[in-house]
MINU-348755 format. One record per residue (C-alpha): x, y, z. Coordinates in steps of 0.02 Angstrom, whole numbers, plus 32768, in hexadecimal, padded with zeros to 4 digits. Example, Ala and Ser with C-alpha at 12.3 -4.5 7.8 and 13.67 -1.06 7.14 Angstrom:
! residues 2
82677F1F8186/82AC7FCB8165/
***
This chain:
! residues 652
32E74D87A28F/33904DC2A2CC/33F94DB5A367/349E4E0CA384/352F4E17A3FB/355B4EC5A43F/36034F15A41D/367E4F39A4A8/36E14FC0A450/3696504FA4B2/36E85014A553/37935022A504/378950DFA4F2/378450FEA5AE/38285144A5EF/385E50FFA698/390050E0A6F4/38EC5026A6DA/38C75041A622/396150AFA60D/39CF5030A665/398D4FA1A5FA/39A6500CA55E/3A5C502FA589/3A774F74A59E/3A1F4F39A501/3A2A4FC1A47C/3AD7500DA488/3B464F74A495/3B884F7EA3E3/3BA75039A3D9/3BE05039A48E/3C734FC5A46B/3CB4502AA3D7/3D385086A442/3D904FDDA44C/3DCC4FEBA399/3DA05093A348/3E3750F9A381/3EA75062A367/3E6B505AA2B1/3E815116A29A/3F355111A2DB/3F56507BA26C/3F3250E4A1D2/3FBE515EA1FD/4037511EA282/409F51BEA277/40085226A2A8/400A52DDA2DA/3FA15342A353/3F355383A2C6/3F1A52D3A284/3ED65295A32C/3E6C5330A349/3E255325A299/3E01526CA2A8/3DA55281A34D/3D455312A301/3D0F5298A277/3CD7521DA2FE/3C7452A1A35E/3C1852E1A2C5/3BFB5233A280/3BA65204A323/3B4252A5A319/3B0B529FA264/3AFD51E5A248/3AC9519FA2F0/3A715230A346/3A185289A2B7/39F551FBA23E/39D3516BA2B4/39A451AEA360/39425247A327/38FB520BA280/3902514EA267/38BC5122A312/381B517BA2DF/38075104A24C/37C75076A2B8/37524FE9A28B/36E24FDEA324/377A4FF9A391/37F14F8AA32C/38894FCEA2D1/390D4F93A256/391A4F90A19B/389E4F02A17E/381E4F4CA1F5/38314FEEA193/381B4F92A0EE/377B4F41A131/37314FF1A13B/375E5014A085/374B4F70A028/369F4F9C9FE3/36E150399F8E/36E8503D9ECF/37A7503A9ED9/37B14F7B9ED7/386F4F7D9EC9/387C4FB29F7F/38814EFA9FB0/39304EF29F62/39664F879FCC/39234F32A069/39744E8BA03F/3A1E4EDAA01F/3A154F3BA0C2/39DF4EA6A12A/3A634E34A0DE/3AED4EB3A0FE/3AB44EC6A1B2/3ABF4E09A1CA/3B6F4E0BA181/3B9C4E92A1FF/3B554E22A287/3BCF4D98A256/3C684E08A26D/3C344E6FA304/3C454DE6A38A/3CEE4DB6A343/3D374E66A341/3CF14E9FA3E9/3D264E03A448/3DD14E00A3F4/3DEF4EB9A41A/3DC14E9CA4D0/3E2F4E03A4E9/3EC34E54A490/3ECE4EC9A527/3F134E36A58A/3FB04E46A520/3FDE4EE2A583/3FE74E7AA622/40184DD1A5D8/40694DE8A52D/406A4D2CA50B/3FB14D12A52C/3F5F4CA3A4A4/3EDB4D1DA466/3E884CB4A3DE/3E5C4C1BA44B/3E114C8BA4D0/3DAD4CEAA44D/3D6C4C48A401/3D394C07A4AD/3CD94CA7A4D7/3C834CAEA42E/3C494BF9A43D/3C0A4C20A4ED/3BA74CB6A4AC/3B4F4C4DA42A/3B2D4BBEA4A2/3AD74C3BA516/3A534C5FA493/39FB4BB7A4A9/39C24BE2A558/39924C94A52C/39D64D31A57C/39444D5DA5ED/39A24D45A691/3A4D4D7AA652/3A004E13A601/39D54E5AA6AC/3A8E4E75A6CA/3AAD4EC7A622/3A6A4F71A656/3ACF4F88A6F7/3B6C4F42A6A5/3B614FB3A60D/3B3D5048A67D/3BE15025A6D6/3C34500CA62C/3BFF50B7A5EB/3C2C510BA690/3CD850B9A682/3CEA50FBA5CF/3CBE51ACA603/3D2A51AAA6A0/3DC4516AA645/3DA951EFA5C0/3D9B527EA63D/3E345243A69E/3E9E5247A600/3E5852EBA5C0/3EC45349A63D/3F615312A5DF/3F2A5376A546/3E8C53E0A563/3E9E5430A4B7/3E585391A46B/3DAE53E0A48E/3DC85445A3EF/3D9153A6A394/3CDD53DEA3AE/3D00545CA324/3CD15406A280/3D54546BA224/3DDB53F7A265/3D825364A215/3D6F53BEA16F/3E2553F8A171/3E655349A195/3E0352F8A108/3E335380A08B/3EEC5377A0B6/3EFF52BAA0C3/3F1F524EA028/3EE651B9A091/3E3E520BA0BC/3DE1516EA085/3E415103A100/3E215180A18B/3D665180A168/3D6550C3A160/3DAC50C0A211/3D3C514EA250/3C9F50F7A210/3CBA506AA28E/3C7C50E1A317/3BC950DDA2D3/3BB6502AA297/3B3F5006A328/3AC05089A2F0/3A60500EA283/3A584F91A312/3A16501DA37F/39855035A305/39664F79A2FC/39564F71A3BA/38CA4FF2A3BD/38494F6CA3E5/38A54F37A483/38A94FE0A4DA/38445064A47E/38745109A42C/386B5178A4C6/38DB5109A531/395C50FBA4A5/395A51B6A482/396C51E4A53A/39F9516AA55E/3A595194A4BD/3A87523EA503/3AE551ECA593/3B335167A525/3B7051E5A4A3/3BC25253A527/3C1F51BEA572/3C5A5184A4C7/3C99522FA492/3CF25248A539/3D4D51A4A51F/3D7F51D0A46C/3DBE5279A4A9/3E205224A534/3E7151ABA4BB/3E9B523CA447/3EE852A2A4D5/3F53520DA509/3F8F51F0A457/3FC052A6A43C/401D52ACA4E1/407B520BA4B5/40AC522CA401/41645219A430/414B5167A474/411A50C0A42B/406150E9A445/4030509DA3A0/405F4FEFA3DD/3FD84FF5A463/3F1D4FFEA44D/3EF450B1A489/3E59506DA4E0/3EC45009A559/3F535087A55A/3EE8510BA5B1/3EC65094A643/3F30509CA6E2/3FA75009A6E7/3F4F4FB7A77A/3EA74FC6A723/3ED04F6AA682/3E984EBDA6B9/3DF14F00A6F6/3DE44F63A654/3DFD4EC5A5ED/3D784E6BA652/3CFF4EFCA63B/3D264F01A582/3D074E48A571/3C604E58A5CA/3C2E4EEAA55B/3C634E88A4C0/3BF64DF5A4F5/3B614E69A50F/3B7F4EBDA467/3B864E13A414/3AE74DDEA46D/3A8B4E79A430/3ABF4E58A37C/3A8D4DA1A387/39E04DD0A3C8/39D44E4DA33A/3A054DC7A2BC/397E4D52A2FC/38FF4DDFA2EB/39384E05A238/39234D50A202/387A4D45A258/38404DE0A1F9/388E4D9FA157/382C4CFDA165/37874D57A17D/37AB4DD1A0F1/37CF4D42A079/388C4D5CA06D/38C34CB7A0BC/38884C02A0CD/382E4BD4A16C/38A34BB1A1FE/38884B65A2AA/38724BF4A325/38794BD7A3E0/38414C4CA46A/38B24C2BA500/385C4CAAA572/37BC4D0DA57E/38154DB5A573/37E94E21A4DE/385D4E09A44A/38A94D69A48D/38BC4CEBA401/393F4C6EA3CC/395C4C23A31F/39D34B8DA32C/3A034B8AA273/3A304C43A276/3A8F4C33A31B/3B014BA7A2E0/3B1C4BF7A235/3B524C9AA286/3BC44C39A2FB/3C184BE7A266/3C2B4C92A215/3C784CDEA2B1/3CF34C50A2C7/3D214C5DA20F/3D3E4D17A226/3DB64CF6A2B7/3E0F4C6DA255/3E274CDCA1BB/3E564D82A20C/3EA34D4AA2B2/3EAF4DF8A303/3E3F4E92A311/3EB24EFAA2A2/3E8D4E8BA20D/3DD44E7BA23C/3DC24F38A232/3DDE4F29A177/3D494EB4A167/3CDC4F19A1DD/3C744FAFA1AB/3C5F4F93A0F0/3BC04F2DA0FC/3B6C4F9CA17D/3B8A5035A10F/3B204FE1A08B/3A974FC1A10C/3A975078A13E/3A8750AFA089/39F3503AA06F/39A2507BA10F/39B5512DA0CD/395950FFA02E/38C950ADA08E/38C1513CA10B/38AF51B8A07C/3816515AA03C/37D2514EA0ED/37E2520AA104/37815226A063/36F551B1A09B/36E85217A13C/36CC52BCA0E6/377C5303A0E6/37975377A052/37F853419FB9/387D53C69FD6/38A0538FA08A/38A352D8A055/391D53059FCC/398E5362A046/398A52CFA0C0/39B25251A038/3A3B52BC9FEA/3A9452E1A08E/3A98522FA0CE/3AB451D9A027/3B4B5249A00B/3B89522DA0BD/3B715172A0B9/3BAC5169A004/3C5151B8A039/3C5F513AA0C8/3C3750ADA04E/3CBD50E99FD6/3D3850F3A066/3D0D5044A0A0/3D194FFD9FEF/3DD450189FFC/3DD04F90A081/3D8C4F12A004/3E2D4EB59FDE/3E654EC0A094/3DCD4E68A0DB/3D334EC4A0A0/3D174E39A022/3CE94DC6A0B2/3C544E2AA0EF/3C1A4E4DA03D/3C254D94A014/3BB34D6AA0A7/3B3A4DF7A07C/3B344DC49FC5/3B0D4D109FF1/3A7F4D43A067/3A324DC59FF3/3A394D489F64/39D44CCA9FC9/39594D519FFF/39354D919F50/392D4CE49F00/38B84CA19F87/38444D379F7E/38384D379EC1/382A4C7B9EAE/37A04C769F31/37404CF99ED1/37554C9C9E2D/37194BFC9E7F/36824C529ECE/36544CA29E29/363A4BF99DD6/35D24BA79E5E/35264B809E16/34874BA69E75/33D24B709E6E/33384BCB9EAB/33064B929F59/324E4B939F29/32724B0D9EA6/32C14A9B9F29/324C4AAD9FBE/31CB4A329F7D/324D49AF9F51/32A449B99FF9/31FE49B2A055/31CF49169FF3/327548C4A021/325048E9A0D7/31A74894A0C8/31E847FCA065/31F4476FA0E4/324646FEA062/32E54767A06E/334E473DA108/335B47D0A17D/3407481FA171/33F5488CA20D/337048E4A270/33C1498CA248/342C499DA1AC/349A4A38A1AA/34F34A7FA111/356F4B0EA10F/353F4B6CA071/358C4BFBA010/34EC4C4F9FD8/34CA4CF4A031/34184CF39FEE/338F4C89A03C/333D4C7E9F91/33D34C269F42/34284B829F6B/34C24B319F1E/349C4AAF9E9B/351E4A389EE3/34CE4A449F8D/34264A109F44/348149869EE6/34C849499F8D/341A493E9FDA/33C048F49F44/343748979ED1/34DB48689F24/347E48099FAB/33CB483D9FD1/33D64885A081/33364882A0E5/333048EDA181/32AF4940A1F0/32FF49EBA1DD/33754A34A15B/33E64AC3A193/34444B31A118/34C44B9FA16F/351A4C30A117/35AC4C7CA176/35C94D33A14F/366E4D7FA187/36454E2DA1C7/36BC4EC1A1B0/36AB4EEBA268/370C4E92A2F3/368A4E61A375/35EF4E3FA30C/35964D9FA341/34E44D97A2FD/34714D2BA299/33D34D30A231/33644C9CA20C/32E64C82A180/326B4BF3A18F/32604BBBA0D9/31EC4B28A0FE/319E4B1BA1AC/31E94A91A215/32514A5AA17F/32CB4AD8A130/33264B62A18E/339F4BDEA13F/34144C2FA1BD/348F4CBCA1A0/35164CD1A225/35784D74A223/361F4D61A27D/369D4DEBA29E/37554DCDA280/37774DBBA33A/36EA4D3EA358/37134C87A36C/36AF4C28A2E7/365F4BA4A357/35D54B76A2DF/35954AE1A342/35824B4CA3DE/352B4BD9A383/34B54B62A329/34834B14A3CF/345A4BC2A412/33F34BEAA376/33954B44A385/336D4B6CA43B/33264C15A405/32BA4BC3A37F/32794B3FA3F7/32504BC5A477/31ED4C27A3F6/318F4B8CA3BE/31D84B8EA30E/32304AE6A322/32054A3DA36D/32AF49F2A390/3271494EA3DB/32AB48B6A377/32294866A304/326347B7A334/31D54771A3A0/3248472CA427/329D47D3A43B/3204483FA41E/31A247F9A4B1/32334827A523/324748D5A4D8/32F848B6A49C/332F4935A418/336A48FCA36E/341F48F0A338/347F496AA2CA/34EE493EA237/355849BBA1D6/358749ADA11E/360E4A1AA0D1/36274A21A015/36D94A2F9FD5/36DD4A6E9F22/37724A249EC7/37A74A759E24/377E49FC9D99/37FF49D19D11/376D49CD9C97/37594A899CA9/376D4AEE9C0A/37AB4B999C43/38334C179C24/38E54BED9C58/38E74C749CDE/38484C329D30/38884B809D29/392D4BB39D7B/38D14C119E04/38654B7A9E2A/38FB4B069E33/39564B809EA5/38B94B899F10/38BB4ACD9F26/39734AD19F55/395D4B619FD1/38C94B0AA022/39464A99A07A/39894B2FA0DA/38E44B35A137/387A4ABCA199/37D84A66A16A/37334AC2A17B/37074A45A203/37964A84A26F/378C4B3AA23A/36D44B4AA266/36DA4AEEA30B/36834A4EA2D1/370449D9A31D/36894985A394/35FB497CA315/35CD48F6A297/36184941A1F9/362048FAA14A/368A494CA0C4/364D492EA012/36BB49559F7D/3663499F9EE7/36AF49D69E41/36BE4A8E9E16/36B34A9C9D59/36E04B439D0C/36B34B5A9C55/36E14C069C15/37334BD79B70/36E44B8C9AD7/370E4AD59AC4/36F04A4F9A42/365149E89A47/364D49339A11/35E149179977/357C4883993C/35D3481D98B6/354B47FB9835/
***
């Protein structure tokens, strides 16, 4: 018998004014704050810039936004959704059963690089915003203010962003209108900047400039938020994102054009000492501009933090990361909070500020990691297109175009390595190492778990239930088991019931938790192995579902009682005559790698790393919502014998 929870993804595809406003507030924070530092980085490559240099650079920005953000992500990637959810791990969930098993490495690299980008983004956006105060108050202490705001952003996460999020849409709408208005106002100083729409100026600049790689490294910053845009698909839906992107793109390009026009018309001044973003503002508007920039930076940081929580939630369910404590601060869709991730990212952001101090140095660390994520997404998208019937030739063209484009950007960003790019790669390497080790070690461990046939154990367990000489352990004894098959049961689990301490109970429950590839799946199936004695339950949980196992088990028990398949009343006479239900006790087996194992060195190292990484997570009791239940954790040895060893012989 099965019961399921319906998906809500269909509601996300309805376009409405409210939906568009929410989308502008949630999805475009990262890419929407790029004007704060993109033109500043471009001018920093060549301080003695010319008109053609600025026009060519803006042409690069326009066509990067068109090819990379619009075509690849908005038009193509948003269609690769997993029941309404987006992002590189949601995409991998659609492909993980393909014969190409190595795709998990692609997904892990992409996810890790995106997390590394999430460490730097709050630091660079907030710092760029606060640096605008230097125009009004040159002696303002930027770093302490930045540190204060960043700490405030991370403290906000504990309460959730449900209420604050309502203001994100209207604020970001004003932000984008401000960007577009400032751009149009400054266009009149040099209308010829509109020639930047001609891609020839971009091609000519790159061909004529020995420092083309530095230029592209700066230009790439304009599209770093595209991957976050894809990751936020589940919050707003494809149609809302696609419709609102047109408005956002126009406002961004207008602002870049306005900054370019101002720079060209001020080549004979000390323009390079001022961030062009603030330079195009009227003098009396600068303070308000700084406040707006700070607000936009906070929203951009919030969007990336929410995305990071989602990535780790998906990574846990896909077997890439140890179980973590996940909180749900509000009932709004997509709202989750992972304390360990929040405080780790805060430490990373503060370390970024401490190392690089100002946005100019942070630009060197920014962009390299996200280029890697985009390349990995291209690889996965190519496989997704093939699974959806797209011809081999078209898939080849798609892969070739974007691998070359992103490969060039990666090459350009690699020149930043010694100037700060090492920092983001260091973070990404650490995270991807943990992901790959945890996934592989978990699979090695699962491969050596021994099973017994359930039919061989039913009689023995039923006899234990009937044996009044054995003290009753609990009315209902619940085991979390790893077997996906009702016909098999772990040997160590049977050992726990029979040998370790005979455990008599009225009912024995074996619960297998299956992590579904889809986000909102919440369903179960139950097999009655022995009537009124042994129940085998499979719970299928999506990667956005809170694993409240105690709650779900209670609901399943109620269903069984209602159908007459279970008598829950306690067998103790004093409780039975009053109709009081029996108690529940949970037992969780922790398999500890045994030193007596005789296996290859690689397997032994993986198992030892698995034990070390286990401390990054929380106990199964906490992870599965068993905090208020009676839970016993039993340690059992995991012995792996894959190598031939010596056997002791009888001395005659």
